[in-house]
N, C-alpha and C positions, 0 to 999 in steps of 0.2 A: 310237262313240266309241273313241278309243284309249286304250290304258292307261296312266297317267302314268309309271309305273316304266319303261316300255318306252322313253317321250319320254325320259325323264331319261338312260336307259341310252344312247340314240344321241346324245343332246346331248354326254355325257360322252366317248364315244368320235370324236366329229367335233371336239370342240374343240380338241385340238392342231392339226388341219389348218388350221382356220379362222383359230387365233392366228399359224400359220406364214405363211399368205397376207397377214394384215394386216400383220406385220412385215415381209414382203418389199414390200407397197405403201407402208408408210411408208418404209422405205429408199429407194425410188425418188423417193418425194417429198422426201425429206432431201437428196437429189442434185440434184432440179430445182431447190432452195432454194439450194443451194451455188452451183451453176452461175448462176443470176441475181444472186447476191451477187458472184461473181467476174466476171462479164463486164458485169454493169450492166445495168440494164433496157432502156437505149438499144441497145446492140449487140444484144441479142436482138431488139428489135423490127425493127432495120434488118436483121439477118441472116434473118428469118424472112420478108421480102418477096423475098428471092432464093431461088432454086430448090435451090439448093445448102445451104440453111440446115440442113437436117436432117442432111446430112453432116457440116456443120460442127459443130454441136452433138455428134453423135455422136463425132466426133474429139476433141472437148474433152472429153467425159466421159471417153474412154480416156486422153486425155494428163492430165487435171486428177487422176486417182485411180492412184496407182501400185499395183501388185500386192501391197505390203506393206498399203496402208489397204485394200484389199478384202479381203485376207486376214483383218486386224483386224477388219472390220466383221462378215465371216461366222462369225467365232470370236464375237463378240458377240451374234449373232443366235443361234448355237447355244446359247452359254451360257443365253442367254435364253429358249429353246426347253425346253432342260431344265429349267430353274427351274419353268418353267409345267406341265411334265409332272410333276416329283414335288409339285407342289401339288395337280394334279389327283387325284393317287394319293392324297395325304394326306386329301383331300376324300372320296375315295371309302371308304378306311379309316375315317375319321369317320362317314359314313354307315352303313356296316356295323356298326360298334360300337353306334349308336343304335338300329338295327333289332333286333340281339341284345339289347340291354337292354329293349327293349319286350316281346320274347319273353319273357326271363327274367321280366319283372315279370308277365307274364300266366302263369306257372307252366310254361312248356313247357321241354322238357330241351333244352340245346343244347350240341353236340358242338364245342369250340373247336378240334379237331384238324384240323377241315374248313376252316379259315380261318387258312391260313399266312401271309399279308400282314398278320394283326394282331400287333402288338409284343407280347413276352412280358409287361412290364407291365399292357398292357391286358387279356392274357387272365387274369392273377393277378386284375385288379380283378373281371372277368365272373365268374371262379369265385367269389370272396367273395360277389358278389350273389345267385349261385344258391344258394350254401348259407344266406345269410340270408334268402332266400325260401322255402327247404325248410323252414327251422326255423320261419318265420312260418306258412306252412301247415300243418305239423304241430301248433303249439300251437292253431291255429284248430280242428282236426278234435279236438282233444284237449278242447277249451272245448265244442264242439259234443255230445260223447258225454255221456250221462246218466251221472252220478257214481252210485257205488253206495253204498248206505247201509251205515254200519258194521255189523258182524255182532254178536249178542249171545254172551254169553259160553258157550262150549261145555260141553256136560253132562260131569260128570265121570264118567259112566256108559260113555261112548266111550273112556275108556282104562282100563277094567277096575277102576274102584273100586267094586266091589259092584254093578255095575248088569250082570251078565252075565244070560244067558237062562237058565242053570240055577238062579242064585239066585233068579229069579222064579217058576220051577217049584216050588221048595222051599217057598217062603212059601206057594203055593197048596195043597200037600199036607199042610203040617202042621195039627194041630188044636190047639186051646186046651186045655190041662190044668187041670182044676180043683184048685185048692189048698183043703184043708180050713179052714175057719176055725181061726184060732190062738185060743186062749184059757185 
């Protein structure tokens, strides 16, 4: 089984050639229709019986279309071909953008510098999407981390308020002195 991506790529590459062939075939069909309209169907059927009919039609073709008309038709065909090629290029760019958006949504890092054919506006949109996905992933990771419990109030002894080691030793050494009864 072949890879669908390769099939699409080969179709995109061969599309302009196929379109050019179709345009050329359609142009010849149009010329045939014009000849039948100019000469009429009766004349063509009568001439087709003669051996010289192919030469006659060939001469009529050359005679009926001047160089100016041929050039005009050729220019029209070339402009149509350019339009179709630009449309194919736009479709390719849209496909690339769609693939990049899927990668971005999956959390993959995409280097937009590797895609020079993408317009600047689209690159800005893709960068914004990457930033939004990063923020979303970061907030999800923070939500998954266990929250630390609030700490209790720190002891004052840590700051030297009567809680030194020397003070504790002094308390152990001292003895209680008796006081005489008052009286």
